[in-house]
C-alpha positions as CSV (number, residue, x, y, z in Angstrom):
1,X,0.0,0.0,0.0
2,X,1.4,3.4,-0.9
3,X,2.0,5.7,2.0
4,X,0.6,9.2,1.9
5,X,2.5,12.2,2.9
6,X,1.3,15.5,4.4
7,X,2.9,18.8,5.4
8,X,3.9,19.3,9.0
9,X,1.2,20.6,11.3
10,X,1.9,23.6,13.6
11,X,-1.5,23.4,15.3
12,X,-0.6,22.5,18.9
13,X,-2.5,24.5,21.5
14,X,-1.9,23.4,25.1
15,X,-5.2,24.8,26.1
16,X,-7.2,22.8,23.5
17,X,-7.2,19.0,24.1
18,X,-8.6,18.4,20.6
19,X,-5.3,19.4,19.0
20,X,-2.2,17.4,20.0
21,X,1.5,18.1,19.7
22,X,3.0,17.1,16.3
23,X,6.2,15.9,18.1
24,X,4.9,12.3,17.9
25,X,8.1,10.2,18.3
26,X,8.7,10.3,22.0
27,X,5.3,11.4,23.1
28,X,5.2,8.3,25.1
29,X,8.1,7.9,27.6
30,X,8.4,4.2,26.8
31,X,9.2,3.4,23.3
32,X,7.7,3.4,19.8
33,X,5.8,1.1,17.5
34,X,8.4,-0.8,15.5
35,X,6.7,-1.7,12.3
36,X,3.2,-3.1,12.4
37,X,1.0,-6.1,11.7
38,X,1.9,-5.9,8.0
39,X,5.5,-6.6,8.6
40,X,5.5,-8.5,11.8
41,X,6.7,-5.6,13.9
42,X,6.2,-5.6,17.7
43,X,4.4,-2.9,19.7
44,X,6.6,-1.6,22.4
45,X,5.0,1.6,23.5
46,X,3.4,4.8,22.5
47,X,4.4,6.8,19.4
48,X,4.6,5.9,15.8
49,X,8.1,5.1,14.5
50,X,9.0,7.7,12.0
51,X,7.2,10.6,10.3
52,X,6.2,8.4,7.3
53,X,4.0,6.2,9.5
54,X,2.7,9.2,11.3
55,X,1.8,11.1,8.1
56,X,0.2,7.9,6.6
57,X,-2.2,7.4,9.6
58,X,-3.1,11.0,9.9
59,X,-3.9,11.1,6.1
60,X,-5.8,7.8,6.3
61,X,-8.0,9.0,9.2
62,X,-8.7,12.4,7.6
63,X,-9.6,10.8,4.3
64,X,-12.0,8.4,6.0
65,X,-13.8,11.1,8.0
66,X,-14.2,13.2,4.8
67,X,-15.5,10.3,2.8
68,X,-18.1,9.5,5.5
69,X,-19.1,13.1,6.0
70,X,-19.5,14.4,2.4
71,X,-23.1,14.2,1.3
72,X,-24.4,14.0,4.8
73,X,-23.1,16.9,6.8
74,X,-21.2,20.1,6.2
75,X,-18.1,20.6,8.2
76,X,-19.9,23.0,10.5
77,X,-22.8,20.6,11.0
78,X,-20.5,17.8,12.0
79,X,-18.6,20.1,14.3
80,X,-21.8,21.0,16.1
81,X,-22.8,17.3,16.4
82,X,-19.4,16.2,17.7
83,X,-18.7,19.2,19.9
84,X,-15.4,20.0,18.3
85,X,-14.3,23.0,16.2
86,X,-15.0,23.1,12.4
87,X,-11.4,24.3,12.0
88,X,-10.1,21.1,13.6
89,X,-12.3,18.9,11.4
90,X,-11.1,20.7,8.3
91,X,-7.4,20.2,9.4
92,X,-8.0,16.5,10.1
93,X,-9.6,16.0,6.7
94,X,-6.7,17.7,5.0
95,X,-4.2,15.5,6.8
96,X,-2.6,18.2,8.9
97,X,-4.6,17.7,12.1
98,X,-3.6,15.3,14.8
99,X,-6.7,14.0,16.5
100,X,-6.7,12.5,19.9
101,X,-8.6,9.2,20.6
102,X,-11.4,11.1,22.3
103,X,-11.8,13.4,19.3
104,X,-11.8,10.5,16.9
105,X,-14.5,8.7,19.0
106,X,-16.7,11.8,19.0
107,X,-16.4,12.1,15.3
108,X,-17.2,8.4,14.7
109,X,-20.2,8.7,17.1
110,X,-21.5,11.8,15.4
111,X,-21.3,10.1,12.0
112,X,-23.2,7.1,13.4
113,X,-20.3,4.8,12.5
114,X,-18.5,2.1,14.4
115,X,-15.0,3.3,15.3
116,X,-13.8,0.3,13.3
117,X,-15.0,2.1,10.1
118,X,-11.7,4.0,10.4
119,X,-9.8,0.8,9.6
120,X,-8.0,0.3,6.3
121,X,-10.0,-0.1,3.1
122,X,-11.4,-3.7,3.1
123,X,-11.1,-4.0,-0.7
124,X,-7.5,-5.3,-0.7
125,X,-8.1,-9.0,-1.4
126,X,-8.9,-10.1,2.2
127,X,-10.5,-13.4,2.8
128,X,-14.1,-13.7,3.9
129,X,-13.4,-15.9,6.9
130,X,-9.7,-16.2,7.3
131,X,-7.6,-13.3,8.6
132,X,-3.9,-13.8,8.6
133,X,-2.0,-11.8,11.3
134,X,-0.1,-9.9,8.6
135,X,-3.5,-8.9,7.0
136,X,-5.3,-7.5,10.0
137,X,-7.0,-4.2,9.2
138,X,-5.5,-1.6,11.5
139,X,-5.7,2.0,12.7
140,X,-3.4,4.1,14.8
141,X,-4.0,7.3,16.7
142,X,-0.6,8.9,16.1
143,X,-1.0,11.6,18.7
144,X,-1.4,9.1,21.6
145,X,0.1,5.8,20.3
146,X,-3.2,3.9,20.5
147,X,-3.2,1.0,18.1
148,X,-6.4,-1.0,17.1
149,X,-6.4,-4.1,14.9
150,X,-9.6,-5.7,13.6
151,X,-9.5,-9.5,14.3
152,X,-12.6,-10.4,12.3
153,X,-12.5,-9.9,8.5
154,X,-14.7,-6.8,8.4
155,X,-17.3,-4.7,10.4
156,X,-20.3,-6.4,8.8
157,X,-20.5,-9.2,11.4
158,X,-22.7,-10.1,14.3
159,X,-19.6,-10.2,16.5
160,X,-16.9,-7.6,16.8
161,X,-13.4,-8.5,17.9
162,X,-10.7,-5.8,18.2
163,X,-7.1,-5.9,19.6
164,X,-6.2,-2.6,21.2
165,X,-2.8,-1.5,22.4
166,X,-3.0,1.1,25.2
167,X,0.3,3.1,25.6
168,X,1.9,3.8,28.9
169,X,0.3,6.5,31.0
170,X,-2.8,6.6,28.8
171,X,-5.8,8.3,30.5
172,X,-9.1,7.4,28.9
173,X,-11.4,9.5,31.1
174,X,-12.0,11.8,28.2
175,X,-12.7,8.8,25.9
176,X,-15.7,7.4,27.6
177,X,-17.6,5.0,25.4
178,X,-20.9,3.2,25.4
179,X,-22.8,1.1,22.9
180,X,-25.5,-1.5,22.5
181,X,-24.9,-5.1,23.7
182,X,-22.4,-6.9,25.8
183,X,-18.6,-6.8,25.8
184,X,-15.9,-9.0,27.2
185,X,-12.3,-7.7,27.4
186,X,-9.3,-9.9,28.0
187,X,-5.9,-8.3,29.0
188,X,-3.3,-10.1,27.0
189,X,-0.2,-8.3,28.3
190,X,0.5,-5.5,30.7
191,X,-1.9,-4.0,33.3
192,X,-5.0,-1.8,32.8
193,X,-7.6,-0.1,35.0
194,X,-11.2,-0.3,33.6
195,X,-13.9,2.0,34.7
196,X,-17.4,0.7,34.0
197,X,-20.5,2.5,35.2
198,X,-18.4,4.3,37.7
199,X,-16.9,1.1,39.2
200,X,-13.1,0.6,38.8
201,X,-11.4,-2.7,38.1
202,X,-7.7,-3.4,38.1
203,X,-6.8,-6.0,35.4
204,X,-3.6,-7.9,34.9
205,X,-2.5,-10.2,32.0
206,X,-5.0,-13.1,31.7
207,X,-7.8,-11.3,33.5
208,X,-11.1,-10.7,31.8
209,X,-14.0,-8.4,32.4
210,X,-17.6,-8.8,31.0
211,X,-20.1,-6.0,31.2
212,X,-23.2,-4.3,29.8
213,X,-21.7,-2.2,27.1
214,X,-24.4,0.5,27.4
215,X,-22.7,1.5,30.6
216,X,-20.1,4.3,30.1
217,X,-16.6,2.6,30.1
218,X,-13.0,3.7,29.6
219,X,-9.5,2.6,30.2
220,X,-6.4,3.8,32.0
221,X,-2.9,2.6,31.8
222,X,-1.1,3.8,34.9
223,X,2.1,1.9,34.2
224,X,5.3,2.6,32.4
225,X,4.7,-0.1,29.7
226,X,2.1,-0.5,26.9
227,X,-0.8,-3.0,27.5
228,X,-2.7,-5.0,25.0
229,X,-6.3,-6.1,25.3
230,X,-8.8,-8.0,23.2
231,X,-12.3,-6.6,23.1
232,X,-15.2,-8.9,22.0
233,X,-18.6,-7.3,21.6
234,X,-21.9,-8.4,20.3
235,X,-23.3,-6.8,18.3
236,X,-20.2,-5.0,17.0
237,X,-19.5,-1.8,18.8
238,X,-21.1,1.4,17.6
239,X,-19.4,3.6,20.1
240,X,-21.0,6.6,21.7
241,X,-18.8,9.3,23.1
242,X,-19.8,11.1,26.3
């Protein structure tokens, strides 16, 4: 897949949580993502390794949001629905914004789309049932080092399965999510704190948590290392930001 490039963004505003710093490599104090599913790379922490990967994911996210918005909402209408600025949406769509996970969740929710819609284009010869590890559809949130991989072949299923890497010191309080159905989360590595309906759960590798997904829920990583969890939901998550 050809990688897209964009101009550097100079949009950081420390008083505006919607706009994140463009100094992505090193944003997390504990490493970078070395490669990805497509080349067998391991996830070791927060930021994307190199400006090429960063620019590719920012451009991919922006193009997807624009594609899903056009014909349904103006930029201003989507901004009002999502509670973010029209200028930020315009910047993201042009590939020069740097959205946080919370902003991306609000935009997906306002577009009435599963967050998984932001994954790579499914038209690249993937199998209907079999998903090889190297072929997982994948998105990254460059500003925060969040990585999501779709384990099932596509989003048109009765069951949603997503692997999610939570970088060190990630605070998901501003990324509260809720959706129809039931969800089970299994921590595969690292340590996470889940808040579900106001109740807090400390999870270590091998622990699982099952809950009513309509309850607001979010994740914290209070450690110095990235954590990986597997989220299984039925029906597939159509996240709602709070």
